[in-house]
C-alpha atoms as one frame of an Amber mdcrd trajectory, in Angstrom:
protein
  -0.127 -52.354 -68.054  -0.167 -49.830 -70.769   2.287 -47.026 -71.200  -0.415
 -44.486 -70.459  -1.275 -46.181 -67.141   2.397 -46.434 -66.224   2.861 -42.705
 -66.917  -0.140 -41.804 -64.753   1.150 -43.981 -61.956   4.573 -42.341 -62.173
   2.985 -38.844 -62.134   0.860 -39.785 -59.124   3.945 -41.089 -57.267   5.914
 -37.892 -58.003   3.021 -35.689 -56.842   2.739 -37.702 -53.625   6.440 -37.353
 -52.959   6.286 -33.610 -53.586   3.186 -33.310 -51.400   4.938 -34.986 -48.458
   7.577 -32.227 -48.496   4.923 -29.482 -48.657   2.950 -31.077 -45.820   6.033
 -31.077 -43.613   6.584 -27.375 -44.286   2.922 -26.576 -43.519   2.991 -28.599
 -40.272   6.201 -26.883 -39.105   4.678 -23.478 -39.900   1.481 -24.291 -37.979
   3.467 -25.586 -34.978   5.540 -22.395 -34.926   2.418 -20.236 -35.153   0.801
 -22.179 -32.285   3.950 -21.763 -30.174   3.969 -18.025 -30.857   0.286 -17.827
 -29.957   0.880 -19.742 -26.698   3.852 -17.509 -25.867   1.794 -14.383 -26.555
  -1.047 -15.696 -24.368   1.299 -16.481 -21.468   2.957 -13.040 -21.690  -0.455
 -11.420 -21.818  -1.573 -13.378 -18.744   1.622 -12.451 -16.884   1.170  -8.764
 -17.721  -2.471  -8.918 -16.634  -1.478 -10.560 -13.339   1.118  -7.855 -12.682
  -1.419  -5.126 -13.466  -4.078  -6.644 -11.207  -1.517  -7.103  -8.410  -0.438
  -3.460  -8.621  -4.046  -2.306  -8.647  -4.852  -4.443  -5.587  -1.850  -3.014
  -3.712  -2.919   0.508  -4.657  -6.485  -0.100  -3.465  -5.258  -1.642  -0.196
  -2.987   1.357   0.466  -5.766   3.821  -0.408  -8.201   2.097   1.955  -5.577
   2.114   4.723  -4.972   5.845   4.204  -8.713   6.540   4.365  -9.031   4.475
   7.547  -6.105   6.361   9.115  -7.711   9.707   8.277 -11.011   8.564   9.781
  -9.167   7.343  12.882  -7.433  10.734  13.223 -10.771  12.519  12.842 -12.345
  10.376  15.556  -9.354  11.061  17.820  -9.699  14.821  17.330 -13.446  14.708
  18.027 -12.915  12.544  21.117 -14.861   9.568  19.827 -14.151   5.858  19.786
 -14.011   3.742  16.636 -17.732   2.982  16.844 -18.562   6.720  16.955 -19.535
   6.738  20.641 -18.032   9.300  22.997 -14.697   8.276  24.499 -14.962   6.609
  27.876 -11.815   6.232  29.959 -10.590   2.653  30.235  -7.897   1.905  32.815
  -6.803  -1.266  30.970  -6.041   0.786  27.826  -4.745   4.174  28.990  -3.928
   5.422  25.480  -7.521   4.996  24.249  -9.266   8.369  24.423  -5.910   9.902
  25.460  -6.723   8.902  29.029  -3.198   8.637  30.463  -1.652  11.725  32.046
   1.529  11.240  30.003  -0.304  11.432  26.654  -0.548  14.825  24.976  -4.141
  16.081  24.970  -6.005  18.149  22.399  -6.653  21.684  23.658 -10.224  22.229
  24.813  -9.976  26.020  24.989  -8.141  28.653  22.964  -5.791  29.600  25.808
  -4.541  25.975  25.979  -3.251  26.072  22.385  -0.229  28.270  23.220   0.837
  25.984  26.078   0.472  22.901  23.865   2.517  24.468  21.043   5.253  25.470
  23.507   5.385  21.899  24.849   5.498  20.470  21.323   8.328  22.845  20.322
  10.383  21.386  23.162   9.881  17.890  21.709  12.977  18.240  19.554  13.904
  17.530  16.799  10.454  16.692  15.432   8.317  19.179  17.410   5.803  16.328
  17.652   4.415  14.150  20.391   1.610  11.570  20.334   0.728  12.485  16.717
   0.337  16.182  17.554   2.841  18.521  15.903   3.516  22.196  15.527   2.892
  23.665  12.108   5.856  23.181   9.825   7.189  25.754   7.407   9.284  25.195
   4.334   9.556  22.019   2.280   8.861  18.746   4.048  10.603  15.661   2.738
  11.222  13.553   5.848  10.018  10.376   4.121  13.023  10.560   1.730  15.595
  12.068   4.103  18.051   9.689   5.785  20.531  12.308   7.017  19.567  13.902
  10.362  21.852  16.876   9.660  19.645  17.810   6.685  16.392  17.747   8.646
  13.878  15.379  10.149  14.074  11.744   9.005  11.359   9.146   8.621  12.786
   7.083  11.478  12.467  10.111  13.781   8.867  10.699  12.693   7.861   7.059
  13.241   9.271   6.839  16.760   6.966   5.474  19.465   6.109   8.769  21.163
   5.941  10.826  17.934   3.531   9.059  15.572   0.375   7.124  16.419  -0.690
   3.662  15.289  -4.103   3.020  13.817  -6.578   2.735  16.690  -4.060   3.746
  19.359  -6.213   6.622  20.643  -9.656   5.493  19.409  -9.597   1.799  20.284
 -10.149   0.742  16.654  -9.238  -2.915  16.197  -6.843  -3.766  13.381  -6.475
  -7.525  13.894  -8.378 -10.310  12.185  -9.677  -9.673   8.689  -8.768  -6.002
   8.580  -6.332  -4.385   6.183  -2.848  -5.935   6.688  -1.252  -2.490   6.379
  -3.186  -1.300   9.431  -2.535  -4.497  11.373   1.256  -4.299  10.995   3.011
  -3.146  14.168   6.597  -3.423  12.905   8.816  -0.417  13.404   8.517   1.953
  10.464   5.695  -0.036   8.847   1.956  -0.330   9.072  -0.732   2.193   9.823
   0.996   5.247  11.217  -0.593   8.648  11.640   2.400  10.939  11.471   1.112
  14.262  12.661  -1.877  16.504  13.243  -1.562  20.245  13.714  -3.652  21.272
  16.760  -3.646  24.917  15.660  -5.717  24.207  12.538
């Protein structure tokens, strides 16, 4: 072996040893970059899932509110959920406001005064069966928990004050319907809080 060949071999060995150190640094850098990319992707997916979940909850609540308004409109017009005229049903006395104990919508102008007088006696809410007198001043019963400061949400969601979805129209809320409307727990679910008969 010549001196020139020995020198080339030594240079090749030194370059290989130096290259092994550089390769380790490059591999560590690439692994760290891949971990950062995976972390960013998981955070992005988590944020997207939270956003989609919030949007789905918002849409579900909006649809429930629209269904409650439609139910209230059908109740005022005296129609059932299918749009047909209300027909008294002895097995469901609340449907079509058939029972004598359920507050009725006034059919004539002279009945409005009597209804409002009866509702004013329904203290403290001035409401009965989802019919209420017109309120004046600020209304914040959904945030109020102190009865001395005004009407509370628990008072407004009492059995004889508010109405459940389909209570007076016969609309069905079981099965594949909106879970907000199907809930019958106290203070939850599809509640129609009040309708002013004088409007």
